C-alpha positions as CSV (number, residue, x, y, z in Angstrom):
1,X,15.2,10.4,6.9
2,X,15.7,7.3,9.1
3,X,15.7,4.0,7.1
4,X,14.4,1.5,9.6
5,X,13.0,-2.0,9.4
6,X,10.3,-2.2,12.1
7,X,8.3,-5.4,12.1
8,X,4.7,-4.4,12.1
9,X,3.6,-7.7,13.6
10,X,5.9,-7.6,16.7
11,X,6.4,-3.8,16.7
12,X,10.1,-4.3,17.2
13,X,13.0,-2.7,15.2
14,X,14.9,-5.2,13.2
15,X,17.5,-3.0,11.6
16,X,18.5,0.5,10.7
17,X,20.4,1.9,7.8
18,X,22.3,5.1,7.4
19,X,21.5,7.5,4.6
20,X,24.1,7.7,1.8
21,X,26.3,10.8,2.0
22,X,26.3,13.5,-0.6
23,X,29.7,12.1,-1.8
24,X,28.3,8.6,-2.1
25,X,25.3,9.8,-4.0
26,X,27.5,11.7,-6.4
27,X,29.7,8.7,-7.0
28,X,26.7,6.5,-7.8
29,X,25.2,9.0,-10.2
30,X,28.5,9.4,-12.0
31,X,28.8,5.6,-12.3
32,X,25.3,5.3,-13.7
33,X,25.9,8.1,-16.2
34,X,29.2,6.6,-17.3
35,X,27.4,3.3,-18.0
36,X,24.8,5.1,-20.1
37,X,27.5,6.4,-22.3
38,X,29.2,3.0,-22.7
39,X,28.7,0.3,-25.3
40,X,26.7,-1.8,-22.8
41,X,23.9,0.8,-22.7
42,X,24.0,1.9,-26.3
43,X,25.1,-1.3,-28.0
44,X,23.4,-4.6,-29.0
45,X,20.5,-5.6,-26.7
46,X,21.6,-9.2,-26.3
47,X,23.8,-8.6,-23.3
48,X,21.1,-6.6,-21.5
49,X,18.5,-9.3,-22.1
50,X,20.8,-11.9,-20.7
51,X,20.8,-10.0,-17.4
52,X,17.0,-10.1,-17.3
53,X,16.9,-13.8,-18.1
54,X,19.3,-14.4,-15.2
55,X,17.4,-12.1,-12.9
56,X,14.2,-14.1,-13.6
57,X,15.9,-17.2,-12.4
58,X,17.4,-15.5,-9.3
59,X,14.1,-14.1,-8.3
60,X,12.6,-17.6,-8.4
61,X,15.5,-19.1,-6.5
62,X,15.2,-16.4,-3.8
63,X,11.4,-16.5,-3.6
64,X,11.2,-17.4,0.1
65,X,14.0,-15.1,1.1
66,X,12.3,-12.1,-0.5
67,X,8.9,-13.0,0.8
68,X,10.2,-13.4,4.3
69,X,11.9,-9.9,4.0
70,X,8.6,-8.4,3.0
71,X,6.7,-10.1,5.8
72,X,9.3,-8.8,8.3
73,X,9.5,-5.2,7.0
74,X,5.9,-4.4,5.9
75,X,3.7,-7.2,7.1
76,X,2.7,-9.0,3.9
77,X,1.5,-12.6,4.5
78,X,4.1,-15.0,3.3
79,X,2.0,-16.6,0.5
80,X,1.1,-13.2,-0.9
81,X,4.8,-12.3,-0.9
82,X,5.6,-15.5,-2.7
83,X,3.0,-14.6,-5.3
84,X,4.5,-11.2,-5.7
85,X,7.9,-12.7,-6.5
86,X,6.4,-15.1,-9.0
87,X,5.0,-12.1,-10.8
88,X,8.3,-10.3,-10.7
89,X,10.2,-13.3,-12.2
90,X,7.5,-13.3,-14.9
91,X,8.1,-9.7,-15.7
92,X,11.9,-10.1,-16.0
93,X,11.4,-13.2,-18.2
94,X,8.7,-11.4,-20.3
95,X,11.1,-8.6,-21.3
96,X,14.0,-11.0,-21.8
97,X,11.8,-12.7,-24.4
98,X,9.9,-9.8,-25.9
99,X,12.0,-6.6,-25.6
100,X,14.0,-7.1,-28.8
101,X,10.8,-7.3,-30.8
102,X,9.2,-4.3,-29.1
103,X,12.3,-2.2,-29.8
104,X,12.7,-3.0,-33.5
105,X,12.7,0.0,-35.8
106,X,9.2,1.0,-36.9
107,X,8.8,1.9,-40.6
108,X,6.6,4.6,-41.9
109,X,5.1,5.2,-45.3
110,X,5.9,8.7,-46.6
111,X,6.3,10.5,-49.9
112,X,9.7,11.7,-48.8
113,X,11.4,8.3,-49.1
114,X,12.4,5.7,-46.6
115,X,11.5,6.5,-43.0
116,X,11.6,4.7,-39.7
117,X,11.6,5.3,-35.9
118,X,14.4,3.9,-33.8
119,X,14.1,3.4,-30.0
120,X,17.1,4.5,-28.0
121,X,17.8,5.0,-24.3
122,X,17.5,8.5,-23.0
123,X,19.8,8.3,-19.9
124,X,19.7,7.7,-16.2
125,X,16.3,7.3,-14.7
126,X,15.3,8.0,-11.1
127,X,12.6,5.7,-9.6
128,X,10.8,6.6,-6.4
129,X,8.9,3.6,-5.1
130,X,6.6,2.7,-2.2
131,X,6.6,-0.1,0.4
132,X,3.4,-2.0,-0.4
133,X,4.9,-4.2,-3.2
134,X,8.6,-3.8,-2.4
135,X,10.0,-5.9,-5.3
136,X,7.2,-5.6,-7.9
137,X,7.3,-1.8,-7.8
138,X,11.0,-2.0,-8.6
139,X,11.0,-4.7,-11.3
140,X,8.3,-3.0,-13.4
141,X,10.5,0.0,-13.8
142,X,13.9,-1.7,-13.8
143,X,13.2,-4.6,-16.3
144,X,12.2,-2.5,-19.2
145,X,14.9,0.1,-18.4
146,X,17.6,-2.6,-18.5
147,X,16.2,-3.8,-21.9
148,X,16.3,-0.3,-23.3
149,X,19.7,0.6,-21.8
150,X,18.6,3.2,-19.2
151,X,20.5,2.9,-15.9
152,X,18.2,3.3,-12.9
153,X,18.8,4.9,-9.5
154,X,16.0,4.0,-7.1
155,X,14.9,5.5,-3.8
156,X,12.7,3.0,-2.0
157,X,10.4,3.7,1.0
158,X,12.3,4.2,4.2
159,X,10.5,1.2,5.9
160,X,11.8,-1.4,3.5
161,X,15.6,-0.9,3.3
162,X,16.4,-4.6,3.4
163,X,14.1,-5.4,0.5
164,X,15.8,-2.5,-1.4
165,X,19.3,-3.9,-0.7
166,X,18.3,-7.5,-1.6
167,X,16.9,-6.4,-5.0
168,X,20.0,-4.4,-5.9
169,X,22.2,-7.4,-5.0
170,X,20.1,-9.8,-7.2
171,X,20.5,-7.5,-10.2
172,X,24.2,-7.5,-9.7
173,X,24.3,-11.3,-9.3
174,X,22.4,-11.5,-12.6
175,X,25.4,-9.9,-14.3
176,X,24.5,-6.3,-14.5
177,X,27.4,-3.9,-14.7
178,X,28.1,-1.3,-11.9
179,X,25.7,1.6,-12.3
180,X,23.0,-0.4,-14.0
181,X,20.6,-0.5,-11.0
182,X,21.5,1.5,-7.8
183,X,19.8,1.6,-4.4
184,X,19.9,5.0,-2.7
185,X,19.1,5.7,0.9
186,X,18.2,9.3,0.6
187,X,15.7,12.0,1.7
188,X,12.9,13.5,-0.2
189,X,14.9,16.7,-0.4
190,X,17.7,14.8,-2.1
191,X,15.2,13.4,-4.6
192,X,14.3,16.9,-5.6
193,X,17.9,17.8,-6.0
194,X,18.5,14.7,-8.2
195,X,15.6,15.5,-10.5
196,X,17.5,18.8,-11.1
197,X,20.7,17.0,-12.0
198,X,21.4,17.1,-15.8
199,X,22.4,13.5,-15.7
200,X,18.9,12.4,-14.7
201,X,16.6,12.2,-17.7
202,X,13.4,10.7,-16.4
203,X,11.5,10.1,-13.2
204,X,9.1,7.2,-12.4
205,X,7.1,7.4,-9.2
206,X,4.5,5.2,-7.5
207,X,3.1,6.7,-4.4
208,X,0.6,9.2,-2.9
209,X,-1.0,12.1,-4.6
210,X,1.1,14.5,-2.5
211,X,4.4,12.8,-3.5
212,X,3.3,12.6,-7.1
213,X,2.4,16.3,-7.3
214,X,5.8,17.3,-5.9
215,X,7.8,15.0,-8.2
216,X,5.8,15.8,-11.3
217,X,6.1,19.5,-10.6
218,X,9.8,19.3,-10.1
219,X,10.3,17.1,-13.2
220,X,8.2,19.6,-15.2
221,X,10.2,22.5,-13.9
222,X,13.3,20.7,-15.2
223,X,11.6,19.7,-18.5
224,X,12.0,16.0,-17.8
225,X,9.6,13.2,-18.6
226,X,7.8,11.6,-15.6
227,X,5.4,8.8,-15.1
228,X,3.1,8.6,-12.0
229,X,1.1,5.7,-10.6
230,X,-0.7,7.2,-7.7
231,X,-3.7,6.3,-5.5
232,X,-6.9,4.6,-6.5
233,X,-10.5,4.1,-5.2
234,X,-11.4,1.3,-7.6
235,X,-14.9,0.2,-8.1
236,X,-16.1,-3.3,-7.7
237,X,-19.5,-3.5,-9.6
238,X,-22.0,-6.2,-8.9
239,X,-24.8,-6.3,-11.5
240,X,-28.1,-8.0,-10.9
241,X,-27.2,-11.0,-13.1
242,X,-23.8,-11.7,-11.4
243,X,-22.8,-14.9,-9.8
244,X,-23.1,-13.7,-6.2
245,X,-21.0,-16.4,-4.6
246,X,-18.1,-15.7,-7.0
247,X,-18.5,-12.0,-6.5
248,X,-18.4,-12.2,-2.7
249,X,-15.2,-14.4,-2.7
250,X,-13.5,-12.0,-5.2
251,X,-14.7,-8.9,-3.3
252,X,-13.2,-10.2,0.0
253,X,-9.9,-11.1,-1.6
254,X,-9.8,-7.8,-3.5
255,X,-10.3,-5.8,-0.4
256,X,-8.2,-7.7,2.1
257,X,-5.2,-8.6,-0.1
258,X,-2.0,-7.0,1.3
259,X,-4.2,-5.8,4.3
260,X,-6.0,-3.6,1.8
261,X,-2.9,-1.6,1.0
262,X,-3.2,-1.9,-2.7
263,X,-3.6,1.0,-5.1
264,X,-5.8,-1.2,-7.3
265,X,-7.6,-2.9,-4.4
266,X,-11.4,-3.1,-4.6
267,X,-12.6,-0.2,-2.5
268,X,-15.9,1.1,-3.7
269,X,-18.5,-1.7,-4.0
270,X,-21.3,-0.6,-6.2
271,X,-24.1,-3.2,-6.0
272,X,-27.4,-3.2,-7.8
273,X,-30.5,-3.2,-5.6
274,X,-31.9,-6.6,-6.7
275,X,-28.9,-8.5,-5.4
276,X,-27.7,-6.0,-2.7
277,X,-28.9,-7.9,0.3
278,X,-27.4,-11.2,-0.8
279,X,-24.1,-9.7,-1.7
280,X,-23.8,-7.5,1.4
281,X,-24.6,-10.4,3.7
282,X,-22.1,-12.7,2.1
283,X,-19.5,-10.0,1.9
284,X,-19.7,-8.9,5.5
285,X,-19.5,-12.5,6.7
286,X,-16.5,-13.1,4.5
287,X,-14.7,-10.0,5.8
288,X,-15.5,-11.0,9.4
289,X,-14.2,-14.5,9.0
290,X,-10.8,-13.6,7.5
291,X,-7.9,-15.1,9.5
292,X,-5.9,-12.3,11.1
293,X,-2.4,-13.0,12.4
294,X,1.3,-13.5,11.9
295,X,2.4,-12.9,8.3
296,X,4.7,-15.9,8.5
297,X,1.8,-18.2,9.3
298,X,0.4,-19.9,6.2
299,X,-3.1,-19.6,7.5
300,X,-3.0,-15.9,7.8
301,X,-5.2,-14.0,5.3
302,X,-5.0,-10.5,6.9
303,X,-1.6,-9.2,8.2
304,X,-0.9,-6.0,10.0
305,X,-0.8,-2.6,8.3
306,X,2.7,-1.5,7.3
307,X,3.4,0.9,10.1
308,X,2.0,2.7,13.2
309,X,1.5,5.8,11.1
310,X,-0.6,3.8,8.6
311,X,-2.8,2.5,11.4
312,X,-3.2,6.0,12.9
313,X,-4.1,7.4,9.5
314,X,-6.7,4.8,8.7
315,X,-8.2,5.0,12.2
316,X,-8.7,8.7,11.8
317,X,-10.3,8.3,8.4
318,X,-12.8,5.8,9.6
319,X,-13.7,7.8,12.7
320,X,-14.2,10.9,10.6
321,X,-16.4,8.9,8.2
322,X,-18.6,7.6,11.1
323,X,-18.9,11.0,12.6
324,X,-20.3,12.3,9.3
325,X,-23.1,9.7,9.2
326,X,-21.5,6.5,7.8
327,X,-22.4,3.2,9.4
328,X,-20.0,0.2,10.0
329,X,-21.7,-3.2,9.3
330,X,-18.6,-4.8,10.8
331,X,-15.2,-3.6,12.1
332,X,-14.6,0.1,12.4
333,X,-11.7,0.2,14.8
334,X,-8.1,-1.1,15.3
335,X,-7.8,-4.7,16.6
336,X,-7.0,-5.0,20.3
337,X,-3.7,-6.9,19.9
338,X,0.0,-6.4,19.4
339,X,0.8,-5.3,15.9
340,X,-0.6,-2.7,13.6
341,X,-3.9,-4.5,12.9
342,X,-7.1,-3.0,11.8
343,X,-10.4,-4.9,11.8
344,X,-11.9,-5.7,8.4
345,X,-14.5,-3.0,8.0
346,X,-17.6,-2.5,5.8
347,X,-19.0,1.1,5.6
348,X,-22.4,2.0,4.2
349,X,-24.6,5.2,4.1
350,X,-21.7,7.3,2.8
351,X,-23.1,10.4,1.2
352,X,-21.3,13.0,-1.0
353,X,-21.0,15.4,1.9
354,X,-19.0,12.9,3.9
355,X,-15.2,13.4,3.5
356,X,-14.9,9.6,3.0
357,X,-16.9,9.7,-0.2
358,X,-13.9,10.9,-2.2
359,X,-11.1,9.4,-0.1
360,X,-8.9,6.4,-0.7
361,X,-8.9,4.0,2.3
362,X,-5.5,2.3,2.3
363,X,-6.4,-0.6,4.5
364,X,-9.1,-3.3,5.0
365,X,-12.0,-0.9,4.7
366,X,-14.7,-1.2,2.1
367,X,-17.4,1.3,1.1
368,X,-20.7,-0.1,-0.2
369,X,-23.2,1.8,-2.4
370,X,-26.5,0.4,-3.6
371,X,-27.8,1.6,-7.0
372,X,-30.8,0.9,-9.2
373,X,-29.6,0.4,-12.8
374,X,-26.6,0.4,-15.2
375,X,-26.7,4.2,-15.7
376,X,-26.6,4.6,-11.9
377,X,-23.6,2.3,-11.8
378,X,-21.7,4.5,-14.3
379,X,-22.7,7.7,-12.5
380,X,-21.5,6.4,-9.1
381,X,-18.3,4.9,-10.5
382,X,-17.3,8.0,-12.3
383,X,-18.0,10.3,-9.3
384,X,-14.4,10.0,-8.1
385,X,-11.2,11.9,-8.2
386,X,-9.4,8.6,-9.0
387,X,-9.3,6.4,-12.1
388,X,-6.9,3.5,-11.8
389,X,-8.6,0.1,-12.1
390,X,-12.0,-1.5,-11.5
391,X,-14.0,-4.7,-11.7
392,X,-17.5,-5.6,-13.1
393,X,-19.2,-8.8,-12.1
394,X,-21.9,-9.9,-14.5
395,X,-23.4,-13.0,-16.2
396,X,-23.8,-11.0,-19.4
397,X,-20.5,-10.3,-21.0
398,X,-21.9,-7.9,-23.7
399,X,-23.6,-5.9,-20.9
400,X,-20.4,-5.8,-18.9
401,X,-18.3,-4.9,-22.0
402,X,-20.5,-1.8,-22.6
403,X,-20.3,-0.7,-19.0
404,X,-16.5,-1.2,-19.0
405,X,-16.3,1.3,-21.9
406,X,-18.3,3.9,-20.0
407,X,-16.3,3.8,-16.7
408,X,-13.6,6.5,-16.4
409,X,-10.5,4.5,-15.4
410,X,-7.3,3.2,-16.8
411,X,-8.1,-0.5,-16.4
412,X,-11.3,-2.6,-16.1
413,X,-11.5,-6.3,-15.4
414,X,-14.7,-8.3,-16.0
415,X,-15.5,-11.1,-13.5
416,X,-12.1,-10.8,-11.8
417,X,-10.4,-8.3,-9.5
418,X,-7.9,-5.8,-10.9
419,X,-4.6,-7.5,-11.3
420,X,-1.2,-7.1,-13.0
421,X,0.4,-9.2,-15.7
422,X,3.7,-8.6,-17.5
423,X,2.0,-8.3,-20.9
424,X,-0.7,-5.9,-19.8
425,X,-0.2,-2.1,-19.7
426,X,-0.7,-0.8,-16.1
427,X,-1.8,2.8,-15.2
428,X,-4.6,5.2,-14.6
429,X,-6.1,8.6,-15.2
430,X,-7.3,11.6,-13.2
431,X,-5.5,11.8,-9.8
432,X,-4.4,8.2,-10.2
433,X,-1.5,9.5,-12.4
434,X,-0.3,9.3,-16.0
435,X,1.8,7.1,-18.2
436,X,1.9,3.3,-18.4
437,X,4.1,0.5,-17.1
438,X,4.6,-3.0,-18.4
439,X,3.6,-4.5,-21.7
440,X,4.7,-3.2,-25.0
441,X,3.5,0.3,-24.0
442,X,5.5,0.6,-20.8
443,X,8.9,-0.2,-22.3
444,X,8.6,2.9,-24.6
445,X,7.8,5.4,-21.9
446,X,11.5,6.4,-21.5
447,X,13.0,6.1,-24.9
448,X,14.1,8.4,-27.7
449,X,11.8,7.7,-30.6
450,X,14.3,8.9,-33.1
451,X,12.9,9.4,-36.6
452,X,15.3,8.7,-39.5
453,X,14.4,9.7,-43.1
454,X,16.3,8.9,-46.3
455,X,15.0,11.4,-48.8
456,X,14.4,10.4,-52.4
457,X,14.9,14.0,-53.4
458,X,11.3,15.2,-53.2
459,X,10.7,18.7,-52.0
460,X,9.2,19.2,-48.6
461,X,8.0,22.3,-46.7
462,X,10.1,23.4,-43.7
463,X,8.2,23.5,-40.4
464,X,9.1,24.0,-36.8
């Protein structure tokens, strides 16, 4: 696999990186495993939290450097990249502050005597991460892992090697010991081999359904824990009592952020008939007026897609959707300019027999469905293979609350687009994956929940 930085705005190669050799990979695994067996990993948490505290500051200090690297390697507008780094710094700071409390022993009432659960590291983790949020995807695995004491090897996407190297360097600058967090330039075949290595005890992946299926299958074969955050086709519900101006603005941002290359991006717009005309008119105009251009220009709202392959894939999807009866209210084709740009697109008249109906569009393409009532909203929302996030816009919070409980998805946000915060568990259901990251839940995905019981001499039956 070639690791290459190709600027998607200029279409020029910036750098290439060689894959690590088998000997280099072995040395890195051995170092991570040795660290896991050391006092640093298994001892008091204070030293590990100091690394996270320092890392939070370093991320902030290097905000512009990291945002520039993202713009250069995968086309993210500079302001959006800066916002990503602010979130990453917040995640590191959050676990530096909260992890000790989260990992305190948990007592249980039992007739047997005194009992509690302790939270211990399980070993070296392998993280397989995508390009769309090059630093955020790493920090949400790495920060809780450092707090727990699990060393992390990570294989980043091949188009963001510079971002991967920068992140590893910042963790080392923060005072992490060798083997704590390690960047690997390796192939997918090597990933499969590593999952089979006895020193790897858990696998976290964010990526496509195909990649998730392969990784989960291999991890299951080796009886190892995995977490998956996969694709999404999130609903953006507009009820007939919604603030239409607010919903339009949020809908445009939710679909165009990161050029639409967001798993939790707003993708399926479900609008009630009474407000459909007003919303669609405003939404189409907002999509058409988005400023497209250089990711380094502060005025740019919509940057290029991450790669030529991404542009080709999206173009093919839309063409197929149109050939099966969908209609484009705006856009529907690549932009005629240098760079991997796709026009902001709004599709309507998508029926269940159209392949697009069940697909995820990873780019600035929105699907709009008009429905009659709240029951129809739920039916349309749940008719999906995915279940990651979603939004409901309504002037009646009680009504929105009831709908939120009926929608089959991992996260629902009322009167805002789906977002991520350090304290909120993040993850989905169905083909969007399993497990959770962030918050008090995410930190316990890869721990040994060890039960300890001090018996008071009462008899107990033997089971197991």
